[in-house]
N, C-alpha and C positions, 0 to 999 in steps of 0.2 A: 578451464576454462569457466567455469562456473563461479570460481573467485572473481574473475575478471568482471564475471557479468554482475555478479553481487555488487563489485566493487563503482561499476557502472549504475547500476540501478541507486545505490546510495548515495553518489556525486551528486545523482541527475536529482533526486528528492530534495539534497539541501541547496542546492541551487535554485530548484522551483519552488522552495518555500521563502525564498526573498523577495519573492513576488507575492506575496501577503501584504505587503506596505504597498497601499493603491497606486504611488507616485513611482515605485520601482516598476510594477506591473505597466502600468501604462508606457513608461520609457520602452521597456522590452518591447511591448505590442508595433509602437511605435519603429522601432529598429527593424522588426523582423517584417513590418510591412515595407519597409522602405528598401528592403533587401531583396523582396520577393522578383524571382526573377531577374536577379542582379541589376534592377532598374535603378538604384541610387547609383551604381559602380559605371553602367553604361553612359548615365546621364554627367556624371562628374567626367568622363573621359572625351564627350561630347562637347561640354562648356571649357575643358580644358584646349583642347583642338581650338574652338572659337575664340579664346582668350589668349593663347599663345601663338602667335599665326607661327613663330619661326621655329616653332617644335611641332606644327599643326601633325605631321605626317609619325613622328611618336608618339604622339597622345592617342592617336587614331589606331594605331599598331598595337597600342598599351589596352586599348577598350576591345581589339579582337581579340587578343591574349587572354582578356576575364572573360568576353564572352564566350570564346574555346572554352575555356578550365571549366566553366559553369554548363556547357554542353556537355562535357566529358563525366562532369558529376553524375548526371542526368542519365547518362550513359551506364555507369557502374552501380547505378541506382538501380536499374531494371533487371542488374545480371545478378546482383548481390539479393535486394527483395527483402531487407531486412524490416518487419513491421516498425511500427513507430514504440513509442512508449504506450504502456497500457496502464502502469500504475501510478500515474497521475496524472490530472485533470488538465487536457491545454488550454492554454491561453490566447491560442490562434487557431485560425482555420491555417489548413495546410493544401497547396496545390495536389497533393498526393498521398498515397499512405506507406510509401516507403521510406525508409530513414537512414540508410547508409549510403554514400557519406551523405552529410549536409553540405546543399547545393547553395545556400547561405553562408558557409563557412568556406566553401570553395571560391567562390566568387570574392566575396571578400578579400581571403589572402590573396590570392589575384592580385586585385586590384593595388592593395596594400603595397606589393614589391612591385609591380609596375609603374603604377602612379608616385612612389615613393623612390622609385628610381627617379624621375622627373622632377624630385623635390616636394611634391604634394605631402608636407610634412603631418597634416591634418588625416590624411586618410589611414596610416596604420592605428592610431587609437580607434577611430570610428568603426574600422574594419573588426577590431576587436570587441569593440561593444555589439556588434553584429552578432558577432558568433556569440558570445556570452547570453545576447536575449533569446536565442534556439533554447537555451536552457531553463534560463527563468521562465520563458512559457510552456515548455515541458514537452515541446515536439522532437528533441533528438536527445540523443546519449551522448557522455560526454567524448566518447569513442568515435562517434559519428562528426562530432564537431572537429576532435582532432584528424582524423583521416580527411574532412573535407580541406580542413585549413591546410593541410601537409598537401594533397592533390594540388589546389591552387596556388600555394608556394612555389612548388617545384616544376608547374606548369609555366607560371610567370617567368620565375626565374632563368629557364631553360630558353626563353625568348627573350630575353632584356637588350641581349647584342642585337639582334634583329630589329626591335623595339627602336633602339636608339640610331640605329643605322651603323652599326659597328662597332660603338663606344661603348663598355661597359663602363657602366655607373654604379655596378652596387657590390 
């Protein structure tokens, strides 16, 4: 386990170093802020429901899947209670002191799967950028982000048929 912890720390340090460029740090902070409490994803789902009236129900169910994945990650975080990285200086404030899994990554991956199934092609790359932002800002280990993304993707993938009214688009 020590080798994995060491690798986690080294990868985080390398990605955190990317934030020494002020443009990268600013972008990472903005992405982290947008992903706080799944805000950008909930807003995107509601916008999709408002704009795509023919699939309003699917957009709302996808939004519910994203919110549910986010809540699940918060529950796991309370059980695991892994402290946030202490060896790098955080570039953003955090809502809590626990790190595993990354709730930003969970909601981002859930939105990528759910809204991607509805054809929202811009969501997956934006979701990936939000995940990376948590490393550049120094508030999560790579394993936190990977676990969060896996939790979000699996949660949404399990709900895609329900979301799309029984049609599996994915």
